[in-house]
N, C-alpha and C positions, 0 to 999 in steps of 0.2 A: 020333813027333812029326809026321811028314808026314801020317799018317792023321788025327790030331787036327786038324791045320791044314786038311786037305781037308774033313773033316766040318764044321769051322767055316765054311768058305767056302760049302758047300752050304746050311748053316743060314741064313746071312745072305741068300743069294740066294733061298731059299724064303720067308723072312719078307718080303723086298722084293716078291716076286711076289704074295704074299698081300695086301700093303698096296695094291698097284696095282690089284687087282681088287676091292677094297672090304673085305677082311677086316682087322679090327683086333684084335690079340690083347689079352686082358685083362691089363693090366699093373698092376692094383691101383688103379684110379681113372680119372677122366676125363682125356683127353688135353688138354694145354695148347693155347690158341688165341690168336691176335693180335686183341685186342679193338679195336685201332685200325681194323681193316678191317670190323668189324661194321656192317652197314647201308649199305655202299658200293654194293651192288647197287640200293638204292633212291634213291641220290643222282641228282639231275637236273643234267646238265652243259650249260652254254650257252657255246659258243665265240663270242667277241665279237672280230671283226677290224676294225681301223681302220688308217689310213695315216700318221697324224701322230705326233709325238714324245710321250713320256709327260708332258712338262712344259708342254704346250699346254692351252688350255681343254678341248678334247675329250679329250685323253689323261688329264688329271686327273679329268675327269668320269667316264670309263670306269672308272678305278680306284676312285673314290668309289662308284659304282654297285655294283661288285663287292663292296665291303666291306659296303655296306648290305644287299645281298641275303644275304650270308653271315650277317649278324647277325639279320635278320628271319626267315630260314628255319631258324635254328639249325643251319646247315651242311647242310641238306637240299638246297639249291640252290647250285651252284658256277658262278660266272661266270668263265671263263678268258679273260683279255684278251690279245690279240696285237697290239701297236702297231707303228708304223713300217713297215707293209706286210710284216710278218714272214711272213704267210700269203698275203695277196692284195693286189694293187695296185688303183688306182682303175678300171682298165680291165677287171678281172675279178671284183671283189668282189661285184657285184650278181648275176652268174651263179652264183658260189659260194654265195650266200645262197639263191637259187632252187633250187639243187641240194641244199640242206641240208648242204653241206660245212661251213658255219658257220651259226649260228642267229641271230646279230645282226651288223649293220653300222651305220655312221653316215656314209653318204656325204654330200658337200657338195651343196647345192642345184644347183650347176652340173653335177654328174654325173648328175642325175636326168632330164635332158631325153631320154635314151635310153628312159626308161620312158614319159614323156608330155611333149609340148612345153609343156604348161601351166607346168612348172617354170621355163621361161625367164623368167617374170615376175619371178623373184627376181634375175635378172642385169641387168635394165634399169638403165642408169646413172642415178644420182641419183633413184631411185625412192623412197628413204627418207632422211629428214634425220637421224634418230637411231635408237638401238636401241629406244626406247620405241615409235616408229612401227612398227618391224619386229614387235615383240611384239604390238601390238594387231592388226596385219594377220594374223599367224599364229594368233592366238587367235580370229579371226573367220571370216567367210565364205571369205576367201582361203585360210586354213589348212585349212578343212574341204574345200574343193574339191581342194586338192593331196593331202591324205590319201586322198581317194576314188579317186585315180588308181592307187593301189598294189595294192589287193587283187586286181584282175584279173590281176596279174602275180605272184601268189604271195607278196606282201609285206604285212606288217601294220605300218603306221606307228604309232609309240608315243609319240614326243616330238620336239620341236624343240630343238636345242641351238645356242648362239650362239658366235661367234668374234669378230666385229667387222667393221669396214669395211676395204675394201681400200685400199692405198696403192700408188704406182708407184715402182719403183726402176730404175735403169739405170747403166751404166758409161761413158757417153759425155758427157753434158752435163746441165745443170739443165733440168728440165721444168716450165715454168710456163704457156706458151701452147700452143694446139693445134699451131702451126707447129713447135714444138720437137720434136715426135714424128716429123717427116718423115724417112723412110728408115731408121728404127730397127726392130729385130725383137724381139718380146716373147714370152715363154712365157706361155700361158694355159691354163685348164682347157678341156675339150672342149665349148664352148658356142658356137653360132653368133652369139648376141648379143654375147658377149665378142669374138669375131673381128671382127664388124662394127663394134664400138665402137672398136677400134684402127685399123681401116681408115678409119673416119671421121676419125681424127687423122693419117692419112697414114703409118701404120706397118703392118708385116706381123706375122704371128704363127705360132707352132707350138704344138702341144699335146703335152706330155710328162708322165709320172707325177710326182707330188709329190716323191718321193724322188730324182728325177734333176735337180731344179732347180739345185742348187748346182753340180753338174758341168757342166751346160749353160752356166751363167753363167761359170764359171771357164775353160772352154776356148773361150769366145767363140762358141759355137753360137748364142746369143742375146745381145742387148744388155741386156735387162732383163726384168722380170716384175712382176706385181701380186699383192699378198698382204696379209694382216693383220699388224699389228705383232707379235703373238705368234708367228706363223709365221716372220717375218723374223728374229726374235731366236732362236727355238729351232733353226732351221736355219742360223744364223749367215750369212745371205745378205749381211749388211752387210760381211762380209770380202771379198766379190768384187763389190761394187757401190760406186760412188763417190757416187751421188746418190739421194736419196729425196724424193718429193713427197707431202706429206700432203694428199690429195685427198678422201678419204672418198667416192669416186665410186660404189662399189657394195658390196653386203653379202655376207658369206660366212657361211653357217650350215649346219647339218647336220640331216638327218632320221634319227632313231634308228628302226630297223625290224627286225622279227623275220621269220623264215621263217613264212609264214601257217599252213601245216599244223602246224608244230612248235608254234606258239602255241595253235592250237585243240585240240591233243592234251594240253596241260598241264592239270593239275587246277585247278578254279576257285580254290581257295585260293592256289595258286602264282601264277596270273594276277593275283590281287588284290595279293599282296605285291610282285610285280614292278611293277605300276602304282604302288603307293605309293613304292617305291624310286626309280622313274623320276621321279615328281613331285617328290620331295625333291631328287633329283640335278639336275633341270632348274632348280629355284630356285637351287640352289648354283652351278650352271654359269653362270647369268646374272650372278651377282655376280662370279664368277671371271673371266668374259670382260671385264667392265668393269675389273676390277683390272689385267688384262693390258694393256688400252688405256692405263692410267695409266703403263705402262712406257715410254711414248713418251719420257718425260723421260730415261730411261736411254739410249735410242737417240740422243737429241739431244746427249747429252754425249760420244758416241763420235766422236772426231776423224777416224776413217777414212771417214766418210760425211757428205756435205753435205746439209743438210735445207732444203727449201723448203715453205712452207705456203701453200696457195692462199687468196687473198682472195675475198670475195664477187664482186668484179668479175671475177677470174680464172675462178671457177666458172661465171659467166654465159656466158663465151666457150666453155667446154667444153660446157655445156648446149645452146648454140646448135648446135654440131656434132653433138650426140647426138640432137637433136629428131627427125630423120627416122627413127630406129630405132623409135620408138614406133608410127609409122604402118606401117613395114615389117613389124613383127612382130605387128600387131594381129590379123590373120586367123590366124596360126600359134598364138599364145597364146590368143586369144579376147578380143574387145573387151570382153565382159561381165566377164571376170576382171580385165582391166587397169583397169576402173573401181573395183576394190577397192583399188588403190594409193592411199595417202593423198594 
């Protein structure tokens, strides 16, 4: 029995060694295989990183885009979406894209001034009265000029996605007049225009990643922040803020961009289906962004936060404070580009 067992062990080891070096014994037919993995080597994978929640306009658009690409490519192209800064935050997502660590990102306009100061035009206060004006500007000369800044930096701009207008929250007092901002500290995105905007109101600022806003507000590191209704709701910022001012003072949008070399290496038919999916998603996103703005009523009914809506007379006082910013940044942004503002 020991001999038989020993022979059996050597036989198994021999068969295993033969298998590892490529010999496959004839066992009376073809070996079974896992057909679910057939063609995986031909699949194109696109890692799409962004920093907001899944239930925001951008988060929903990213998921919608991934589904459309899967459908249009019949599973040949897979878009893997990583939300909430799971892979990269605002301060390193552009570098990650340029290094091809991810192939898609959708940074906000305010984060793009590190690429080119022309993007600061989108942060100018009261530059746009409504989303329709934003859309016309981005589909015209202004949008073309902004897209042209990307390719020298290894980026391929593909679409503009919308979120909505910024509002101001804080946990100290109602904000209606410019004087009400005196001495308060606000979290902002890393934009010199946004910094000067609050300084013109007598406030100070700090810049922190999006996913740190709630903690900064809760621990009193800052008194307030500016953001869209959808971001205020999705991050539950109303839980740590006592006041919100509906000001619509500046716009928050996103530029969907690919790694340029990755894009150029894609087969033409894949490029075409991605363009189609992005066009459909962008139309869908615009409608979704508007519907999220309608959630303002939901926020208004929340008794934990007091809402103030600026009148036209109130906005005129704010505009008066902000007027010097246009002259201050004309040379930085480019006076010719600023003429494209409605």
